[in-house]
BAFI-3210 file (N, C-alpha, C; in Angstrom, 3 decimals, decimal comma, padded with zeros to 6 digits):
// residues 184
n [1|2|3|4|5|6|7|8|9|10|11|12|13|14|15|16|17|18|19|20|21|22|23|24|25|26|27|28|29|30|31|32|33|34|35|36|37|38|39|40|41|42|43|44|45|46|47|48|49|50|51|52|53|54|55|56|57|58|59|60|61|62|63|64|65|66|67|68|69|70|71|72|73|74|75|76|77|78|79|80|81|82|83|84|85|86|87|88|89|90|91|92|93|94|95|96|97|98|99|100|101|102|103|104|105|106|107|108|109|110|111|112|113|114|115|116|117|118|119|120|121|122|123|124|125|126|127|128|129|130|131|132|133|134|135|136|137|138|139|140|141|142|143|144|145|146|147|148|149|150|151|152|153|154|155|156|157|158|159|160|161|162|163|164|165|166|167|168|169|170|171|172|173|174|175|176|177|178|179|180|181|182|183|184]
n.u [090,019|089,797|088,350|088,310|086,587|087,548|086,981|087,171|086,012|087,377|089,844|091,252|091,528|093,300|092,955|094,647|094,207|095,915|097,770|098,915|101,244|103,240|105,540|105,657|104,230|101,881|100,758|098,756|099,893|099,182|096,698|095,329|092,595|091,109|091,674|090,654|087,924|087,573|087,797|090,227|091,334|093,812|096,715|099,919|103,206|105,640|107,634|108,500|110,778|111,422|113,507|113,386|114,213|113,082|110,765|111,159|109,631|108,052|106,892|104,396|103,534|102,710|102,297|101,543|101,798|102,635|099,437|099,677|098,893|099,141|099,838|100,332|102,411|103,669|106,489|108,184|108,312|106,589|104,328|102,591|100,371|099,341|096,815|095,865|093,232|093,607|092,113|090,605|087,788|086,519|084,296|085,656|088,004|091,192|090,901|091,980|093,022|094,105|096,120|097,325|099,995|101,655|104,378|103,349|100,495|100,026|098,475|097,392|097,413|095,452|096,168|094,818|095,454|095,810|095,812|097,616|100,434|101,917|104,035|104,870|107,417|106,936|108,106|111,383|112,768|111,545|110,446|109,130|107,054|105,846|103,562|103,278|101,223|102,150|105,229|107,891|108,276|110,141|109,719|106,996|106,015|104,663|105,334|103,893|103,499|104,031|103,028|100,941|098,667|096,047|095,364|095,637|096,706|097,004|099,795|101,390|103,829|105,617|107,831|108,895|111,488|112,320|113,006|115,102|113,806|111,084|110,772|110,748|108,518|105,574|102,212|099,146|097,375|098,992|099,187|096,742|095,776|097,290|096,455|093,698|093,823|094,865|093,390|090,750]
n.v [101,096|098,591|097,596|094,990|093,515|091,086|087,719|088,296|091,224|093,644|093,385|094,154|093,560|095,174|096,078|097,628|099,918|099,268|100,852|100,232|099,983|099,479|100,608|100,096|100,260|102,004|102,722|103,685|103,413|104,351|106,549|108,857|109,826|108,128|105,592|105,861|106,112|103,520|102,070|101,950|103,900|105,568|106,936|107,031|106,489|105,298|103,514|100,264|097,806|094,588|091,843|088,517|085,028|082,067|080,102|081,317|082,293|084,884|086,004|085,122|088,410|091,260|094,648|096,103|098,297|101,351|100,542|099,070|099,341|097,848|098,286|096,151|095,087|093,188|093,750|092,522|089,159|086,548|086,154|084,561|086,104|086,809|087,619|087,641|087,713|089,205|090,318|090,061|090,376|090,148|088,646|087,153|086,392|084,907|083,848|083,641|085,400|084,908|085,908|085,937|087,804|089,482|090,628|090,953|090,994|093,175|093,536|094,599|094,140|095,170|095,270|095,685|097,461|095,456|093,008|090,032|089,576|087,977|086,390|084,124|083,244|082,426|082,465|082,469|084,669|087,420|090,761|092,776|095,401|097,642|099,899|101,617|102,390|103,301|104,081|101,704|099,862|097,905|096,940|096,960|094,960|091,738|088,261|085,519|082,001|080,741|078,353|077,741|075,485|076,124|078,227|077,220|077,930|077,402|077,159|077,414|076,164|073,402|073,062|075,648|078,197|079,814|082,548|082,377|083,607|083,536|080,794|080,086|081,329|081,737|080,235|081,898|081,947|082,426|085,133|086,179|087,586|089,960|090,907|091,277|093,353|095,377|095,465|094,967]
n.w [067,539|069,969|073,017|075,096|077,549|079,862|081,205|083,864|084,627|085,184|084,036|080,989|077,556|075,141|071,832|069,621|066,839|063,910|061,548|058,501|055,740|052,770|053,773|056,465|059,723|061,898|065,175|067,984|071,240|073,623|074,639|076,458|076,646|074,868|075,934|078,529|077,944|077,087|079,400|080,697|082,769|083,757|085,357|084,375|085,650|085,361|083,053|081,956|080,612|079,562|078,581|077,607|077,356|075,560|077,371|079,827|082,809|084,375|087,384|089,741|090,444|092,493|093,291|096,274|097,950|097,024|095,492|092,274|088,941|085,663|082,234|079,799|077,115|074,359|072,628|070,796|069,636|071,490|074,142|076,866|078,786|082,110|084,459|087,811|090,039|093,085|095,050|098,032|098,685|096,298|093,883|092,033|093,153|093,234|090,728|087,282|084,284|081,016|078,235|074,903|073,897|071,343|069,249|066,789|066,925|068,518|070,783|074,066|077,614|080,238|083,524|086,469|089,619|092,541|091,407|090,650|088,509|085,706|083,245|080,549|078,253|074,922|072,427|070,781|071,840|073,737|073,934|076,363|077,283|079,722|081,163|084,239|087,072|089,459|091,123|091,276|094,207|096,045|098,666|098,890|097,330|096,494|095,951|094,502|094,355|091,186|090,372|092,062|093,315|094,031|092,415|089,860|087,290|083,889|082,644|079,485|079,067|079,984|081,788|082,963|083,224|086,150|088,394|091,368|093,499|092,651|092,495|095,151|096,132|098,149|098,348|097,288|099,460|101,668|101,841|102,503|104,862|104,743|102,238|102,720|104,602|103,037|100,639|101,249]
ca.u [090,571|088,786|088,611|087,558|086,583|087,795|086,070|087,215|085,678|088,333|090,981|090,815|092,428|093,236|093,342|094,785|094,143|097,247|097,707|100,124|101,405|104,519|106,631|105,637|102,946|101,770|099,652|098,820|100,009|098,544|095,993|094,601|091,150|090,543|091,780|089,694|086,608|087,550|087,843|091,567|091,469|094,993|097,824|101,141|104,369|106,873|107,627|109,512|111,030|112,213|113,776|113,515|114,367|112,025|110,569|111,299|108,374|108,218|105,674|103,290|103,890|101,798|102,734|100,401|102,079|101,242|098,867|100,231|098,290|100,091|099,373|101,413|102,415|104,836|106,998|108,650|108,167|105,264|104,191|101,262|100,307|098,337|096,399|095,130|092,535|094,095|091,274|089,865|086,336|086,016|083,710|086,593|089,263|091,927|090,713|092,958|092,747|095,323|096,015|098,549|100,437|102,777|104,831|102,551|099,092|100,062|097,502|097,855|096,549|095,355|096,176|094,575|095,990|095,108|095,945|098,943|100,761|103,039|104,005|105,860|107,844|106,646|108,996|112,802|113,043|110,421|110,603|107,863|107,050|104,622|103,378|102,861|100,488|102,912|106,650|108,240|108,730|110,347|109,158|105,545|105,683|104,575|105,514|103,068|103,935|103,504|102,361|100,031|097,576|094,741|095,103|095,536|096,989|097,502|100,915|101,554|105,164|105,601|108,898|109,470|112,603|111,898|114,053|115,140|112,734|109,793|110,749|110,491|107,337|104,502|100,908|098,334|096,775|099,934|099,061|095,337|095,615|097,872|095,585|092,462|094,127|095,156|092,403|089,393]
ca.v [100,523|097,784|097,297|093,764|093,088|089,654|087,021|089,167|092,444|094,740|093,123|094,552|093,336|096,306|095,746|098,922|100,002|099,293|101,439|099,787|099,949|098,888|101,223|099,629|100,474|102,984|102,500|104,366|102,467|105,017|107,803|108,944|109,960|106,922|104,476|106,104|105,742|102,058|101,450|102,034|105,288|105,454|107,879|106,231|107,219|104,558|102,542|099,222|096,982|093,402|090,884|087,177|083,917|081,058|079,308|082,103|082,697|085,962|086,212|086,076|089,528|092,395|095,679|096,504|099,593|101,633|099,673|099,347|098,753|097,728|098,117|095,293|094,725|092,482|094,524|091,527|087,810|086,117|085,747|084,326|087,054|086,357|088,468|086,862|088,576|089,009|091,148|089,072|090,524|090,055|087,352|086,426|086,225|083,681|083,449|084,231|085,674|084,798|086,417|085,882|089,101|089,300|091,790|091,020|091,373|094,491|093,617|094,995|093,673|096,060|094,522|096,709|097,277|094,407|091,769|089,475|089,575|087,162|085,957|083,149|083,518|081,321|082,584|082,354|085,838|088,360|092,058|093,150|096,762|097,912|101,171|101,374|103,503|103,798|103,752|100,420|099,863|096,481|096,574|096,875|093,919|090,340|087,248|084,344|080,839|080,685|077,061|077,552|074,621|076,753|079,111|076,316|078,620|076,393|077,708|076,620|075,568|072,397|073,202|076,968|078,663|080,908|083,048|081,747|084,232|083,004|079,369|079,965|082,122|080,967|080,310|083,090|081,863|082,964|086,591|086,577|088,632|091,191|091,360|091,792|094,629|096,393|095,516|094,784]
ca.w [068,739|070,640|074,423|075,339|078,957|079,960|082,106|085,045|083,873|085,388|083,157|079,647|076,431|074,223|070,462|068,943|065,379|063,307|060,209|057,834|054,292|052,372|054,534|057,849|060,390|062,976|066,095|069,276|072,351|074,767|074,373|077,733|076,479|074,256|076,870|079,614|077,410|076,970|080,718|081,278|083,219|084,614|085,217|084,420|086,180|085,109|081,962|082,111|079,435|079,878|077,504|078,170|076,419|075,542|078,567|081,053|083,411|085,355|088,156|089,793|091,302|092,655|094,224|097,099|098,597|096,674|094,462|090,957|087,758|084,559|080,862|079,314|075,699|073,860|071,493|069,820|070,151|071,927|075,542|077,419|079,888|083,068|085,576|088,815|090,987|094,461|095,921|098,827|098,672|094,927|093,516|091,164|093,897|092,923|089,337|086,368|082,877|080,223|076,865|074,109|073,401|070,426|068,506|065,566|067,145|069,188|071,873|075,389|078,687|081,394|084,782|087,486|090,956|093,270|090,647|090,407|087,090|085,285|081,844|080,118|076,883|074,006|071,270|071,142|072,678|073,757|074,590|076,985|077,832|080,460|081,840|085,621|087,688|090,613|091,057|091,871|095,594|096,349|099,968|098,758|096,354|096,910|094,911|094,779|093,583|089,818|090,214|093,201|092,863|094,248|091,268|088,699|086,025|082,943|081,878|078,266|079,014|081,048|082,773|082,738|084,041|087,025|089,284|092,690|094,295|092,225|092,819|096,589|096,509|098,789|097,676|097,532|100,789|102,659|101,865|102,659|105,882|104,193|101,154|103,322|105,241|102,018|099,545|101,757]
c.u [089,454|089,256|087,703|087,684|086,683|086,802|086,088|087,132|086,669|089,587|090,507|091,906|092,221|093,766|093,443|094,591|095,569|097,085|099,013|100,065|102,784|105,697|106,732|104,270|103,067|100,602|099,863|098,889|099,493|097,951|095,030|093,086|090,519|090,573|090,817|088,283|086,451|087,653|089,196|091,823|092,600|095,971|099,105|102,332|105,695|106,649|108,765|109,608|111,867|112,397|114,012|113,593|113,166|111,971|110,763|109,904|108,690|106,888|105,402|103,602|102,754|102,453|101,501|100,576|103,059|100,763|099,406|099,446|099,320|099,341|100,520|101,270|103,712|105,281|107,499|108,574|106,746|105,315|102,754|101,244|099,133|098,090|095,548|094,516|092,976|093,312|090,349|088,347|085,710|085,395|084,630|087,962|089,897|091,745|091,693|092,337|094,085|095,086|097,365|098,827|101,656|103,184|104,057|101,117|098,957|099,046|098,190|096,887|096,630|095,185|096,014|095,327|095,157|095,125|097,404|099,170|101,952|102,927|105,079|106,139|107,666|107,551|110,445|113,216|111,799|110,842|109,227|108,019|105,746|104,701|102,816|102,211|101,153|104,359|106,912|108,805|108,915|109,739|107,636|105,075|105,566|104,816|104,763|103,546|103,241|102,695|101,472|098,853|096,192|094,376|094,921|095,712|097,602|098,631|101,188|102,952|105,279|106,638|109,583|110,668|112,117|113,070|114,014|114,024|111,372|109,670|110,365|109,222|106,245|103,197|100,163|097,766|097,682|099,801|097,656|095,133|096,129|096,979|094,276|092,688|094,302|094,012|090,967|088,890]
c.v [099,790|097,475|096,134|093,383|091,576|089,004|087,643|090,573|093,582|094,583|093,343|094,241|094,474|095,855|097,052|098,803|100,125|099,778|101,108|099,921|099,363|099,442|100,701|099,864|101,561|102,563|103,353|103,305|103,076|106,326|107,955|109,001|108,694|105,744|104,653|105,731|104,229|101,330|101,447|103,495|105,332|106,584|107,080|107,082|106,516|103,606|101,558|098,409|095,792|092,558|089,539|086,151|082,962|080,301|080,041|082,497|083,737|086,155|085,017|087,150|090,545|093,386|096,195|097,877|100,383|100,656|100,074|098,592|098,757|097,591|097,435|095,058|094,023|093,207|093,603|090,161|087,527|085,691|085,333|085,101|086,703|087,427|087,605|087,840|088,240|089,875|090,229|089,202|090,353|088,688|086,521|086,248|084,873|083,172|084,203|084,520|085,561|085,293|086,275|087,274|088,864|090,636|091,984|091,465|092,710|094,633|094,014|094,421|094,664|095,189|095,551|096,434|096,243|093,073|091,344|089,477|088,656|086,848|084,909|083,403|082,264|081,319|082,413|083,447|086,709|089,630|092,483|094,544|096,943|099,243|100,883|102,615|104,018|103,365|102,439|100,617|098,398|096,046|096,440|095,763|092,551|089,458|086,005|083,215|080,784|079,406|076,726|076,689|075,224|077,679|078,310|077,038|077,594|076,942|076,823|076,031|074,647|072,647|074,558|077,243|079,859|081,332|082,287|082,300|083,651|081,511|079,146|080,688|081,240|081,052|081,594|083,100|082,442|084,473|087,074|087,668|089,975|091,765|091,929|093,174|095,735|096,576|095,285|093,444]
c.w [069,465|072,063|074,806|076,810|078,987|080,924|083,500|084,465|084,053|084,538|081,732|078,637|075,451|072,866|069,683|067,434|064,862|061,873|059,506|056,332|054,004|053,175|055,956|058,462|061,439|063,853|067,326|070,356|073,645|074,293|075,539|077,546|075,917|075,229|078,040|079,165|077,309|078,297|081,387|081,611|084,233|084,331|085,398|084,830|085,896|083,952|082,188|080,824|079,895|078,625|078,163|077,045|076,525|076,867|079,876|081,519|084,472|086,070|089,042|090,833|091,378|093,596|094,937|097,714|097,762|095,602|093,098|089,891|086,639|083,239|080,123|077,816|075,357|072,596|070,390|070,464|070,580|073,391|075,808|078,716|080,789|084,127|086,506|089,809|092,412|095,446|096,717|098,782|097,305|094,657|092,608|091,830|093,566|091,513|088,444|085,006|082,167|078,817|076,173|073,556|072,520|069,806|067,219|065,827|067,878|070,330|073,175|076,413|079,834|082,626|085,902|088,787|091,705|092,543|090,631|088,903|086,839|083,811|081,611|078,639|076,027|072,780|071,728|072,119|072,652|074,493|075,073|077,577|078,598|081,171|083,221|086,218|088,961|090,456|091,775|093,277|096,004|097,676|099,928|097,841|097,018|095,688|095,365|093,867|092,229|089,600|091,410|092,736|093,059|093,094|089,985|087,366|085,068|082,055|080,661|078,075|080,228|082,140|082,595|083,641|084,847|087,899|090,606|093,567|093,939|092,533|094,285|097,046|097,107|097,985|098,059|098,949|101,873|102,815|102,199|103,700|105,370|103,093|101,702|103,932|104,187|101,018|099,994|101,573]
res [m|e|f|v|r|q|s|i|a|d|v|i|l|v|k|p|d|v|h|g|d|a|r|g|y|f|l|e|t|w|h|a|e|k|y|a|e|g|g|v|d|a|a|f|v|q|d|n|h|s|r|s|q|h|g|i|l|r|g|l|h|a|q|l|e|p|l|q|g|k|l|v|r|c|i|s|g|e|i|w|d|v|a|v|d|a|r|p|g|s|p|t|y|g|q|y|v|g|a|t|l|t|g|e|n|h|h|q|l|w|v|p|g|g|f|l|h|g|f|v|v|l|s|d|v|a|d|v|a|y|k|c|t|s|l|y|r|p|e|g|e|i|a|v|a|w|n|d|p|a|l|a|v|p|w|p|i|a|d|p|q|v|s|a|r|d|q|e|a|p|p|l|a|a|f|e|d|q|l|r|a|r|l|g]
***
């Protein structure tokens, strides 16, 4: 198993060992001790699963109350997964990390609390599963514009489909006071 710190060191790409033969394959998608040694020291309380069609973009979202970290993987299909640093005091504030997650490569992306998260579907259909460090609380969540020019995330789909909520989401700058109060 390999844990690869990204250009924002708190974001970690996990490359699990896949043991396969003619019958199929086996891999560990979570092992508390191994992941803690690799930098993902988290207690998960909720698992989520979403299915989306090609060109669907979900995000950019973050839960601030309580802070929520996510361990994201693509079970089938292909997505481009993004984490944006939303911690105002961080030297990488407003910067992003992107990774291709597929049902074939089995990679996972650790998105710590204090980061925005989003993904776009590159295949016909994609199933995405993620473990969360806190229970979902809609009143504690923020949605930031997926196409915020200050973030300049280079989404690999020119005209993605987004929800009405995500289409109307404000830029990251609209949340700076709230983020400073919560994240320092």
